[in-house]
N, CA and C of each residue as an Amber inpcrd file, in Angstrom:
protein
   711
  70.9360000  32.1730000 103.7310000  70.9140000  32.0870000 105.1920000
  72.0280000  31.4740000 105.8970000  72.2910000  32.0100000 107.2070000
  73.1960000  31.6410000 107.8480000  72.6070000  30.1530000 108.5080000
  73.7940000  29.2930000 108.6860000  73.6010000  27.9710000 109.1960000
  73.4940000  28.3220000 110.9910000  74.1550000  29.0570000 111.2760000
  74.3550000  29.2170000 113.1230000  73.9030000  30.4220000 113.3730000
  73.4400000  30.8090000 114.5010000  72.8470000  32.1140000 114.8610000
  74.1310000  32.5640000 115.3050000  74.2870000  34.1360000 115.0540000
  75.1600000  35.1240000 115.2060000  74.9110000  35.6380000 116.6630000
  75.8850000  35.2480000 117.5450000  75.9040000  35.6140000 119.1540000
  75.7810000  37.2040000 119.1970000  76.2670000  37.9130000 118.1410000
  76.3850000  39.2320000 118.5760000  75.2510000  40.0770000 118.5880000
  75.0160000  40.7290000 119.5420000  73.8990000  41.4420000 119.9400000
  73.4640000  42.4070000 118.8320000  72.4200000  42.4270000 118.4020000
  72.1050000  43.5460000 117.4150000  72.1540000  45.0700000 117.6850000
  72.5990000  45.8090000 116.9820000  72.6480000  47.4060000 117.3680000
  71.2530000  47.8740000 117.5100000  71.1420000  48.8430000 118.3120000
  69.7340000  49.5590000 118.2000000  69.6530000  50.4130000 117.1300000
  68.2130000  50.3660000 116.6750000  68.2250000  50.9730000 115.5640000
  68.3360000  52.6540000 115.6560000  68.5820000  53.0960000 114.6510000
  68.8660000  54.8440000 115.0010000  67.5910000  55.5260000 115.2240000
  67.7060000  56.9830000 115.5440000  66.5650000  57.5330000 115.9270000
  65.6710000  57.7490000 114.8120000  66.0100000  57.7020000 113.6020000
  65.0170000  58.1460000 112.6470000  64.0830000  56.8260000 112.5820000
  64.7240000  55.5360000 112.7470000  63.6610000  54.3550000 112.6010000
  62.8140000  54.1210000 113.7110000  63.1730000  54.6520000 115.2790000
  62.3040000  54.8530000 116.0660000  61.1000000  55.8400000 116.1070000
  61.6010000  56.6440000 115.2690000  60.6850000  57.9840000 114.9460000
  59.6120000  57.4170000 114.0420000  60.0210000  56.5460000 113.1860000
  58.9380000  56.0430000 112.1990000  58.4040000  55.1060000 112.6630000
  58.8550000  54.1350000 113.4770000  58.0290000  52.8820000 114.2460000
  56.9570000  53.6590000 114.9590000  57.3040000  54.7170000 115.8150000
  56.2940000  55.3650000 116.5970000  54.9820000  55.8810000 115.6790000
  55.4280000  56.2450000 114.5900000  54.3550000  56.7790000 113.6790000
  53.5020000  55.6080000 112.8990000  54.0440000  54.4620000 112.7140000
  53.5070000  53.3940000 111.8750000  52.4860000  52.7020000 112.7650000
  53.1540000  52.4290000 114.3000000  52.1560000  51.8860000 115.1100000
  50.7260000  52.5880000 115.3140000  50.8250000  53.9840000 115.0210000
  49.4190000  54.6370000 115.3360000  48.6690000  54.8620000 113.8290000
  49.3280000  54.2630000 112.6530000  48.6940000  54.3690000 111.5590000
  47.5400000  53.1750000 111.2110000  46.6510000  53.8220000 110.1680000
  45.5270000  53.2760000 109.8270000  45.8650000  52.7350000 108.4130000
  44.8170000  52.1180000 107.9910000  44.7810000  51.4360000 106.4120000
  44.6200000  52.6130000 105.8380000  43.7890000  53.5870000 106.0040000
  43.5010000  54.8110000 105.3830000  44.5180000  55.6480000 104.9640000
  45.5750000  55.4950000 105.8630000  47.2800000  56.1090000 105.5500000
  47.7230000  55.6840000 104.4530000  47.4940000  54.5210000 104.0760000
  48.0390000  54.0330000 103.0940000  47.3350000  53.6430000 101.6930000
  46.1960000  53.4630000 101.7400000  45.3330000  52.9850000 100.3480000
  44.0030000  53.6500000 100.5400000  43.3110000  53.9460000  99.6330000
  41.8460000  54.1930000  99.5220000  40.7870000  53.1870000  99.7610000
  41.6210000  52.1030000  99.3670000  40.8600000  50.6440000  99.2200000
  40.4960000  50.2410000 100.6400000  39.2640000  49.7590000 101.2610000
  39.1520000  49.1950000 102.3400000  39.4050000  47.5950000 102.3250000
  40.1760000  47.1830000 103.2960000  40.5490000  45.6590000 103.1330000
  39.4270000  45.0020000 103.6330000  38.9470000  43.8650000 102.7560000
  37.8610000  42.9180000 103.3760000  37.9260000  42.2020000 104.7640000
  37.0370000  42.0090000 105.4210000  37.0360000  41.7580000 106.5540000
  37.3690000  39.7290000 106.3830000  36.8750000  39.4080000 105.2350000
  37.2980000  38.0800000 105.0520000  37.5240000  37.5770000 103.5210000
  38.0920000  36.6320000 103.2550000  38.5520000  36.0690000 101.9660000
  40.1320000  36.8740000 101.7920000  40.6330000  36.6510000 100.3700000
  41.8850000  37.3790000 100.1500000  42.8030000  36.3530000 100.3640000
  43.9640000  36.3650000  99.5590000  45.0740000  35.4870000  99.9450000
  46.2550000  36.1980000 100.6520000  46.3520000  35.6430000 101.8390000
  47.1490000  36.2670000 103.1070000  48.7560000  36.1740000 102.4120000
  49.2840000  37.5510000 102.6160000  50.5560000  37.4590000 102.1820000
  51.2590000  38.4350000 102.9210000  52.3300000  38.5130000 102.7700000
  53.2730000  39.8140000 103.3520000  54.6210000  40.2350000 102.6320000
  54.9330000  41.5090000 102.8370000  56.0760000  41.8840000 102.3030000
  57.0900000  42.7140000 103.3760000  58.3620000  42.7790000 102.9800000
  59.3990000  43.1260000 103.9180000  59.6900000  44.3430000 103.5700000
  59.3870000  45.4980000 104.2730000  59.8060000  46.8270000 103.9330000
  61.3630000  47.3170000 104.8630000  62.2840000  47.0270000 104.1330000
  63.7130000  46.8030000 105.0290000  64.3850000  48.1300000 104.6510000
  64.2890000  49.0660000 105.8560000  65.4820000  49.9660000 105.8460000
  66.8020000  50.0290000 106.3110000  67.8320000  50.3640000 105.7140000
  68.9430000  50.1050000 106.4860000  69.7430000  51.7180000 106.0610000
  70.9650000  51.5200000 106.4280000  71.6450000  52.3710000 106.4730000
  73.3450000  52.3810000 105.9150000  73.5770000  53.1920000 105.0330000
  75.0990000  52.9040000 104.4580000  76.3030000  54.3080000 105.1350000
  77.2950000  54.1470000 105.5620000  77.9590000  55.2700000 106.0180000
  78.0230000  56.4160000 105.0160000  77.7810000  57.5890000 105.6630000
  77.8320000  58.7260000 104.9050000  76.5490000  58.9890000 103.6810000
  75.8180000  57.9030000 103.5500000  74.6970000  58.1250000 102.6590000
  73.2920000  58.2020000 103.3050000  73.2330000  58.0240000 104.7450000
  71.6480000  57.9760000 105.1420000  70.9610000  56.9120000 105.0990000
  69.6770000  57.0640000 105.1490000  69.0680000  55.3140000 105.2750000
  68.4260000  55.0480000 103.8760000  68.3930000  53.8850000 103.3700000
  67.7230000  53.6980000 102.2940000  66.8950000  52.3310000 102.4990000
  66.1600000  52.0190000 101.2550000  65.2920000  50.8390000 101.3220000
  65.5800000  49.8800000 100.3900000  65.5780000  48.3030000 100.4430000
  65.5360000  47.4810000  99.6520000  64.2560000  46.9660000  98.8670000
  64.7760000  47.1280000  97.6000000  63.7810000  46.9590000  96.5650000
  64.3750000  45.8920000  95.4560000  63.4330000  45.2320000  94.8840000
  63.6550000  44.1920000  93.8280000  63.0810000  44.6030000  92.6090000
  63.4230000  44.1230000  91.2510000  62.7390000  44.4220000  90.0760000
  62.5070000  43.2230000  89.7580000  60.9650000  42.6830000  89.5370000
  60.8310000  41.5010000  88.9580000  61.3500000  41.1320000  87.8200000
  61.0500000  39.9320000  87.2330000  61.7470000  39.6400000  85.9130000
  60.7570000  39.8170000  84.9290000  61.1200000  40.4440000  83.9030000
  60.1170000  40.4950000  82.6620000  59.2320000  39.6320000  82.1100000
  59.8460000  38.3660000  82.3970000  58.8390000  37.1430000  82.0350000
  58.0420000  36.6620000  82.9970000  57.8300000  37.1960000  84.1810000
  56.2820000  36.9410000  85.0780000  55.0440000  37.0210000  84.2920000
  54.3140000  36.5060000  85.0260000  52.9590000  36.3140000  84.2980000
  52.2070000  37.7250000  84.7460000  52.4840000  37.8020000  86.0970000
  51.8580000  39.2200000  86.8280000  52.9010000  40.0930000  87.3010000
  52.7020000  41.5580000  87.1620000  53.6890000  42.5670000  87.6410000
  54.9400000  42.4220000  86.7570000  55.1470000  41.9450000  85.5300000
  56.6350000  41.7030000  85.0250000  57.2230000  43.1110000  84.9110000
  58.3660000  43.0540000  85.2900000  59.5970000  44.1740000  85.3450000
  59.0580000  45.0620000  86.3360000  58.1740000  44.7990000  87.2470000
  57.9180000  45.9700000  88.3090000  58.8680000  45.6990000  89.2780000
  59.3340000  46.9260000  89.9970000  59.7130000  46.9840000  91.3290000
  58.8040000  46.5050000  92.4400000  59.4430000  46.1030000  93.5460000
  58.5650000  45.6530000  94.5520000  59.5410000  45.4270000  95.9040000
  58.6420000  45.2700000  96.9090000  59.2220000  44.9210000  98.1190000
  59.4220000  43.1420000  98.1900000  60.8180000  42.7960000  98.6420000
  60.4990000  41.2950000  98.6370000  59.4140000  40.6340000  99.4090000
  58.4700000  39.5740000  98.9390000  57.4900000  38.9550000  99.5670000
  56.7360000  38.2270000  99.0320000  55.4890000  37.6200000  99.3800000
  54.8570000  36.8020000  98.8260000  53.6970000  36.3020000  99.6740000
  53.1650000  34.8900000  99.0430000  52.0560000  34.4040000 100.0030000
  52.6050000  33.5740000 100.8610000  51.5360000  33.5030000 101.9320000
  51.9800000  32.8160000 103.1180000  51.9810000  31.3740000 102.9000000
  52.7490000  30.5470000 103.5030000  53.1910000  29.2650000 103.6110000
  52.3500000  28.8480000 104.8220000  51.8100000  27.4570000 104.9580000
  51.3680000  27.2370000 106.0160000  52.1130000  26.9360000 107.1540000
  53.4500000  26.5870000 107.1930000  54.2790000  26.8610000 107.9840000
  54.7680000  28.0870000 108.6350000  54.4040000  28.8670000 107.9270000
  54.6710000  30.7070000 108.3670000  54.0250000  30.7260000 109.8580000
  54.5990000  31.2070000 110.7120000  54.1800000  31.6240000 112.1800000
  53.3400000  32.9310000 112.0710000  53.9290000  33.7710000 111.4000000
  53.2420000  35.0890000 111.4650000  53.7970000  36.1580000 109.9720000
  52.9060000  37.1830000 109.7280000  53.5170000  37.7250000 108.4910000
  55.2080000  38.3080000 108.4790000  55.4170000  38.3510000 109.6570000
  57.2510000  38.6420000 109.5890000  57.8160000  37.3640000 109.2340000
  57.4430000  36.1210000 109.4980000  57.8170000  34.9160000 109.0180000
  57.8960000  34.7890000 107.5280000  56.8330000  35.1190000 107.1310000
  56.5990000  35.1900000 105.6060000  57.3600000  35.9440000 104.8410000
  57.5130000  37.3160000 105.3640000  58.1780000  38.3260000 104.5530000
  59.6060000  37.7890000 104.6000000  60.3520000  37.3620000 105.8770000
  61.5980000  37.0850000 105.7190000  62.1250000  36.0290000 105.1460000
  61.0840000  34.8020000 104.9730000  61.2490000  33.7370000 104.4210000
  61.2990000  33.9260000 102.8320000  60.3200000  34.8980000 102.1460000
  60.4070000  35.2140000 100.8640000  61.4090000  35.8480000 100.5660000
  61.9660000  36.9570000 101.3010000  63.3100000  37.5660000 101.0500000
  64.4020000  36.8520000 100.9230000  64.4610000  35.6870000 101.8550000
  65.6830000  34.9480000 101.6370000  65.6320000  34.0690000 100.6240000
  64.3940000  33.5840000 100.2140000  64.3000000  32.6440000  98.8760000
  64.2230000  33.8810000  97.5370000  64.0990000  34.8970000  97.5150000
  64.0910000  35.7220000  96.2980000  65.4760000  36.5910000  96.0010000
  65.9830000  36.8570000  97.3070000  67.2170000  37.9800000  97.2000000
  68.5660000  37.3660000  98.0630000  68.2970000  36.3860000  98.8350000
  69.2740000  35.6930000  99.4890000  69.3710000  36.4860000 100.7190000
  68.6410000  37.1700000 101.3940000  68.5530000  37.8890000 102.4910000
  68.5000000  37.0080000 103.8370000  69.7350000  37.2550000 104.8420000
  69.8150000  36.3990000 105.9350000  68.9500000  37.0210000 106.9520000
  67.7550000  36.3460000 107.5540000  66.9210000  36.9690000 108.3410000
  67.5290000  37.2220000 109.5570000  68.6010000  36.7800000 110.1180000
  69.3710000  36.8770000 111.5960000  69.6080000  38.3250000 111.3090000
  69.8810000  39.0790000 110.1540000  70.4250000  40.2770000 110.0870000
  69.6070000  41.4840000 110.0670000  68.3510000  41.0140000 110.4050000
  66.9370000  42.1820000 110.4740000  66.4690000  41.9540000 111.7890000
  65.8740000  43.1910000 112.1460000  65.3560000  43.3410000 113.3770000
  64.0400000  43.9490000 112.9220000  63.1980000  43.0940000 113.3790000
  61.7470000  43.5050000 112.6310000  61.0650000  44.6140000 114.0920000
  60.9320000  45.7570000 113.1290000  59.9920000  46.7000000 113.8840000
  58.7140000  46.9760000 114.5560000  57.9390000  46.5960000 113.3450000
  56.6160000  46.9000000 113.3510000  55.9090000  46.1680000 112.0970000
  54.3230000  45.9670000 112.4150000  53.6020000  45.5590000 111.3380000
  52.7960000  46.8090000 110.4880000  52.5830000  46.9430000 109.2060000
  51.6210000  48.1740000 109.0290000  50.3060000  47.5420000 108.9140000
  49.2570000  48.2430000 108.7000000  47.8130000  47.4280000 108.4380000
  47.8520000  46.4260000 107.4260000  46.9800000  45.2860000 107.4630000
  46.5520000  44.4960000 106.4430000  45.9700000  45.5760000 105.0970000
  46.6490000  45.2680000 103.8310000  46.4090000  46.1120000 102.5010000
  45.8370000  45.1680000 101.6090000  44.7660000  45.4370000 101.0980000
  44.2350000  44.6740000 100.0910000  44.7160000  45.1380000  98.5230000
  44.7810000  44.2670000  97.7040000  45.1460000  44.5520000  96.1300000
  44.3500000  43.8030000  95.6220000  43.3040000  44.3760000  94.8590000
  41.9750000  43.5910000  94.3110000  42.5670000  43.0200000  93.1010000
  43.3320000  43.3830000  92.1340000  43.4970000  42.6480000  90.9070000
  44.0970000  41.3410000  91.3530000  44.8370000  41.0480000  92.2860000
  45.2640000  39.6350000  92.5910000  44.5880000  39.1200000  93.5140000
  43.8010000  40.1570000  94.2810000  43.1620000  39.3790000  95.6810000
  44.1370000  39.0330000  96.8120000  45.0880000  39.7110000  96.7740000
  46.3030000  39.5040000  97.8090000  45.6770000  40.5490000  99.1200000
  45.6760000  40.0740000 100.1220000  45.7290000  40.8300000 101.5600000
  47.1270000  40.7530000 101.8830000  47.8540000  41.9640000 101.8980000
  49.3630000  42.2550000 102.2650000  49.6810000  42.7580000 103.4930000
  50.4000000  42.2180000 104.3940000  50.8140000  42.7510000 105.6600000
  52.2300000  43.2950000 105.3260000  52.5180000  44.4590000 105.2060000
  53.9030000  44.9430000 105.0780000  54.6640000  44.8600000 106.3960000
  55.6110000  44.4800000 106.3210000  56.5740000  44.4370000 107.8620000
  57.5380000  45.2000000 107.7380000  57.6310000  45.9280000 108.7700000
  58.7060000  47.1250000 108.7190000  59.9460000  46.6120000 109.6290000
  61.0730000  46.4020000 108.7940000  62.2710000  45.9140000 109.4390000
  63.6470000  46.9510000 109.5450000  64.3820000  46.6370000 110.2250000
  65.8700000  47.4970000 110.2420000  66.9740000  46.5460000 110.0760000
  67.6730000  46.8300000 108.9070000  68.6370000  46.1200000 108.4720000
  69.9080000  46.0440000 109.3040000  69.9990000  45.6750000 110.4710000
  71.2840000  45.9630000 111.3760000  72.5200000  45.5300000 111.0620000
  72.5790000  44.6210000 110.1580000  73.8760000  44.0140000 109.7810000
  73.5140000  43.2720000 108.3480000  73.6040000  44.7380000 107.3880000
  73.7630000  44.7070000 106.0450000  74.7800000  43.7130000 105.3920000
  74.1690000  42.8280000 104.2880000  75.3740000  42.1160000 103.5720000
  74.7310000  41.9750000 102.1920000  75.8270000  41.4380000 101.1020000
  75.2580000  41.6520000  99.7180000  74.1130000  40.6200000  99.7280000
  73.0510000  41.1040000  98.7450000  72.1190000  40.3940000  98.1580000
  72.0140000  40.3990000  96.7760000  71.5820000  39.5390000  96.2670000
  71.4490000  39.2990000  94.7830000  69.9030000  38.4840000  94.3500000
  69.6430000  38.4910000  92.9420000  68.3830000  37.4710000  92.7310000
  68.9200000  36.3710000  92.6480000  68.1300000  35.3880000  93.6490000
  68.7010000  33.9310000  93.7610000  67.9050000  33.2050000  92.5060000
  66.5960000  33.7410000  92.0540000  66.0330000  33.3030000  90.9290000
  65.8510000  34.0930000  89.8380000  66.5900000  34.4460000  88.8510000
  67.0240000  35.1730000  87.7930000  65.5520000  34.9510000  86.7910000
  64.8680000  34.0340000  87.0810000  63.6170000  34.0480000  86.2060000
  62.5620000  34.4610000  86.9850000  62.7530000  35.0800000  88.1570000
  61.6830000  35.5820000  88.8600000  62.2010000  37.1650000  89.3220000
  63.3960000  37.2420000  89.6670000  63.9560000  38.7690000  90.3640000
  64.9560000  39.1420000  89.0920000  65.0140000  40.1880000  88.5720000
  65.9750000  40.7680000  87.4430000  66.8800000  41.7130000  88.4000000
  66.6390000  42.0380000  89.3730000  67.5110000  43.0670000  89.6630000
  67.3830000  43.5270000  91.5320000  68.2280000  43.8990000  92.3440000
  68.1090000  44.2160000  93.6070000  68.8100000  45.3170000  93.9410000
  68.1240000  46.2300000  94.6490000  68.9480000  47.4780000  94.9150000
  68.3260000  48.3130000  96.0390000  69.5210000  48.7550000  96.9000000
  69.1740000  49.7550000  98.0080000  69.1020000  51.0930000  97.6600000
  67.4200000  51.9180000  97.4700000  67.5100000  53.1320000  96.9510000
  67.3980000  53.8880000  98.1710000  68.4940000  54.8700000  97.9340000
  68.8080000  56.0800000  99.2200000  67.0730000  56.8170000  99.4710000
  66.8780000  57.0950000 100.7290000  65.5770000  57.7970000 101.0920000
  65.7880000  59.0770000 100.3940000  67.2670000  59.7870000 100.2780000
  67.4940000  61.1350000  99.7780000  67.2290000  61.1520000  98.3360000
  67.2530000  60.0330000  97.6990000  67.1870000  60.1590000  96.3210000
  65.3550000  59.9220000  96.1120000  64.6640000  59.0220000  96.7060000
  63.5570000  58.8710000  96.8420000  62.5330000  60.2070000  97.2060000
  63.1410000  61.1000000  97.9240000  62.5540000  62.2080000  98.3050000
  62.9150000  63.4090000  97.3970000  63.8110000  63.1660000  96.5630000
  64.2340000  64.2610000  95.8780000  63.0150000  64.5750000  94.7820000
  62.8850000  65.8550000  94.7260000  61.6230000  66.3190000  93.8500000
  61.6600000  65.9690000  92.5960000  62.9670000  66.0750000  91.8900000
  63.0960000  65.4640000  90.4520000  62.8560000  64.1490000  90.3160000
  62.7730000  63.4350000  91.2710000  62.6460000  62.0230000  90.9820000
  61.0350000  61.4550000  91.3980000  60.2460000  62.4620000  91.6820000
  58.7720000  62.2070000  92.0180000  58.1150000  62.4530000  90.7490000
  57.1200000  61.8710000  90.8530000  55.7540000  62.0000000  89.6260000
  54.7980000  61.3190000  89.9300000  53.8060000  61.6240000  89.2270000
  52.4240000  60.5250000  89.6120000  52.2990000  60.1830000  88.0990000
  51.6340000  58.6910000  88.2130000  51.4090000  57.9230000  87.1450000
  50.0030000  57.5530000  86.9450000  49.5290000  57.6630000  85.8440000
  48.2130000  57.4590000  85.2010000  48.0310000  55.8530000  84.6670000
  47.4440000  55.2930000  85.2640000  47.0090000  53.6170000  84.9090000
  45.9550000  53.9280000  83.8600000  45.9630000  52.8660000  82.8680000
  44.9110000  52.7150000  82.0590000  43.7760000  52.7210000  82.3580000
  43.5810000  52.3000000  83.5200000  42.2580000  52.4610000  84.3400000
  41.8860000  53.5150000  84.6250000  42.4380000  54.6190000  84.4850000
  42.1390000  55.9570000  85.1200000  42.7840000  56.2010000  86.3980000
  43.1410000  55.2160000  87.2290000  43.6150000  55.6410000  88.5520000
  45.0310000  56.4500000  88.4210000  45.3030000  57.2220000  89.3540000
  46.4960000  58.1620000  89.2480000  47.2160000  58.1490000  90.7020000
  48.4120000  57.6820000  90.7100000  48.9430000  57.4660000  92.1720000
  50.5620000  57.8640000  92.0310000  51.0090000  57.8290000  93.2400000
  52.3990000  58.4180000  93.4730000  53.4270000  57.6020000  92.4880000
  54.6190000  58.0770000  92.1310000  55.7110000  57.1670000  91.6660000
  56.8770000  57.6220000  91.9580000  58.1830000  56.9720000  91.9270000
  59.4540000  57.6150000  92.0120000  60.3200000  56.9490000  90.5700000
  60.8570000  57.6300000  90.2490000  62.1710000  57.4290000  89.3090000
  63.4930000  57.5410000  89.7230000  63.9030000  56.3810000  90.1150000
  65.3410000  56.2680000  91.0230000  66.1800000  55.4780000  90.3270000
  67.4240000  55.4430000  90.0150000  68.4000000  54.4540000  89.7080000
  67.6470000  53.5080000  88.5980000  67.0170000  54.0550000  87.6620000
  66.7250000  53.3890000  86.3830000  65.4020000  52.5360000  86.8330000
  64.7930000  52.6180000  88.0330000  63.4970000  51.9590000  88.5000000
  62.7430000  52.9020000  88.5540000  61.5300000  52.7270000  87.8530000
  59.9240000  53.2270000  87.9240000  59.2930000  52.4840000  89.1160000
  59.0860000  52.8970000  90.1920000  58.3390000  52.7230000  91.1920000
  57.0020000  53.1240000  91.4020000  55.8520000  52.3420000  91.3080000
  54.5930000  52.7020000  91.3070000  53.4440000  51.6520000  92.2410000
  52.1860000  52.0740000  91.8370000  51.1450000  51.1740000  92.4650000
  51.4660000  50.9300000  93.9340000  51.3020000  49.7660000  94.4190000
  51.4920000  49.2760000  95.7490000  52.5780000  49.7380000  96.4880000
  53.3600000  49.4830000  95.7080000  54.8880000  49.7910000  96.4910000
  55.2340000  51.1980000  96.6860000  54.7590000  52.0680000  95.5840000
  54.9030000  53.4110000  95.6240000  53.9190000  54.2750000  96.7420000
  52.7630000  53.5880000  96.9550000  51.9450000  54.0280000  97.6930000
  52.3590000  53.8230000  99.1260000  52.9070000  52.4860000  99.5650000
  53.6430000  52.3410000 100.7080000  54.8490000  53.3690000 101.0750000
  55.5010000  53.4350000 100.3190000  56.5410000  54.3020000 100.4390000
  56.3440000  55.6050000 100.4820000  55.5850000  56.1180000  99.7270000
  55.0010000  57.7230000  99.9720000  54.3730000  57.8290000 101.4570000
  53.9910000  56.8270000 102.0120000  53.1690000  57.0760000 103.0200000
  54.4360000  57.2370000 104.1860000  55.3200000  55.8840000 104.0730000
  56.4650000  55.9990000 105.1040000  57.2580000  57.3230000 105.0160000
  57.3820000  57.7930000 103.9420000  58.5090000  58.5740000 103.9460000
  57.9110000  59.8590000 104.5330000  56.2940000  60.0590000 104.4290000
  55.5960000  61.0300000 105.0010000  55.8720000  61.0050000 106.7690000
  55.5240000  59.9410000 106.9760000  55.7070000  59.3330000 108.4700000
  57.0860000  59.7970000 109.0350000  58.1400000  59.1380000 108.2460000
  59.6180000  59.4710000 108.5040000  60.0160000  60.9550000 108.6620000
  59.0800000  61.6400000 108.4020000  59.6140000  63.1710000 108.1590000
  60.8040000  63.5170000 107.0500000  60.5800000  62.6310000 106.2990000
  61.6460000  62.8460000 105.1730000  60.9670000  63.3530000 103.9730000
  59.8130000  63.6810000 103.7120000  59.0260000  63.9920000 102.0680000
  59.5650000  65.4970000 102.1220000  59.6240000  65.8930000 100.8960000
  59.6390000  67.2370000 100.5400000  58.9130000  67.5970000  99.6590000
  58.7800000  69.0180000  99.3210000  57.3790000  69.1610000  98.0970000
  57.9170000  68.8180000  96.9800000  57.1290000  68.6750000  96.2450000
  57.1610000  68.1020000  94.8610000  56.2590000  68.6050000  93.9700000
  56.3370000  68.5940000  92.5680000  55.3400000  69.0700000  91.6590000
  54.2480000  68.1520000  91.7020000  52.9850000  68.1130000  92.2280000
  52.0710000  67.0110000  91.9680000  51.3490000  67.1290000  90.5630000
  51.5700000  68.2930000  90.0650000  50.9030000  68.4120000  88.4100000
  51.8370000  67.4340000  87.4590000  52.8870000  66.7730000  87.9460000
  53.7460000  66.2040000  87.1400000  52.8230000  64.9240000  87.0270000
  52.3810000  64.6260000  85.9110000  51.7540000  63.4100000  85.5810000
  52.0980000  62.5750000  84.3260000  52.4730000  61.3260000  84.5930000
  52.7390000  60.6420000  83.1780000  51.9630000  59.3000000  83.1050000
  51.6410000  59.1040000  81.6210000  51.1670000  57.7450000  81.6470000
  52.0600000  56.3670000  81.7060000  51.4610000  55.5270000  82.4150000
  52.0320000  54.1210000  83.0020000  52.5420000  53.3970000  81.4890000
  53.9070000  53.4770000  81.4230000  54.5440000  52.6840000  80.3570000
  53.8630000  51.2770000  80.0360000  53.7240000  50.7880000  78.8410000
  53.2280000  49.3650000  78.7040000  53.8470000  48.5210000  79.4700000
  53.4070000  47.5960000  79.6640000  54.1770000  46.4330000  80.6350000
  55.1320000  45.3650000  79.3600000  55.7790000  44.7540000  79.9180000
  56.4710000  43.6260000  78.7610000  55.1980000  42.5490000  78.6790000
  55.3380000  41.6670000  77.4680000  54.4470000  40.7900000  77.2230000
  54.4310000  39.8640000  78.5560000  53.1370000  39.3320000  78.7570000
  53.2670000  38.3720000  79.6350000  53.6580000  37.1010000  79.5970000
  54.0260000  36.4030000  80.2650000  54.7850000  35.0670000  80.3170000
  53.5860000  34.0800000  80.3460000  53.4720000  32.9780000  79.9060000
  52.5310000  32.0580000  79.6240000  53.1010000  30.8350000  80.0320000
  52.2790000  29.5970000  80.3780000  52.6300000  28.0770000  80.4900000
  52.8150000  27.9070000  81.8970000  53.3760000  26.5920000  82.0330000
  53.5040000  26.2760000  83.3940000  54.0620000  26.6640000  84.7810000
  55.5130000  27.4800000  84.0240000  56.2790000  27.8410000  84.7470000
  56.1120000  29.5390000  85.2480000  55.0160000  29.9440000  84.6510000
  54.6810000  31.3280000  85.1830000  53.9380000  31.3780000  86.2920000
  54.2970000  32.4270000  87.1720000  54.1360000  32.3810000  88.3450000
  53.2960000  33.6660000  88.7350000  52.4960000  33.6490000  89.6250000
  51.7720000  34.8620000  90.3710000  52.6100000  35.5230000  91.4390000
  52.8530000  36.7100000  91.2800000  53.4470000  37.3360000  92.4240000
  53.2530000  38.7470000  93.1790000  53.2120000  38.7040000  94.3890000
  52.8790000  40.0270000  94.9580000  53.5810000  40.9430000  94.5140000
  53.1230000  42.0970000  94.0080000  53.9100000  43.5640000  93.9460000
  53.0250000  44.5220000  93.8660000  52.2730000  45.1490000  92.6620000
  51.5400000  46.5160000  92.8520000  50.7410000  46.9790000  91.8710000
  49.6940000  46.2020000  91.9410000  48.7310000  47.1780000  91.1850000
  48.2340000  48.2390000  91.6270000  47.2710000  49.1860000  91.3050000
  47.0400000  50.4590000  92.2290000  46.2410000  49.8670000  93.4240000
  46.5590000  51.1290000  94.3430000  46.5130000  50.8570000  95.7610000
  45.3720000  52.4190000  96.1110000
């Protein structure tokens, strides 16, 4: 994180970001999940859905891959994020703080655009607020805690919507949901469900074979002991 504020005004988001924001602000919980968010209870948390753009490559989204040694969601791609701290003023503060702690993201380089509806992850009882951001001043990021984060990547939207990279995954519980196979990352569960909806809202989605269904690969052996941590990631949504 930078020690001093950058006086340079943030550039305006591109047209595609403004289109996406307009649709997100009108979105309902049902646009992202079949599960109804409980009115009380749940562990408040937030994730950062950070879109950026690289010259000549179009928009992309920042994802990280959880370390294989975590107790929950080991090895699973996810948005940066986690549980709210008492000092966090709102979900955006939670999402930006967690992104800084996990991948070294400078919050001053992000323009917060909108908040998605609160979404419930029943297996961990997290109530997650995805925070939509525009990375107006991208910079290198990397895993700050290799024991928690194994890999960080900017996945191009063009590759996410490529029909060859899309499939549906069958969870051992019987749940079937959207997934993406991009640059060695198998994105599924909560993260894939949010991405699937946002790609549709942004007008990027392309037809793909909905009958392409695979079984979810077995997860790595879970971590145990006092250093094992619970993480917000993505069981079925």
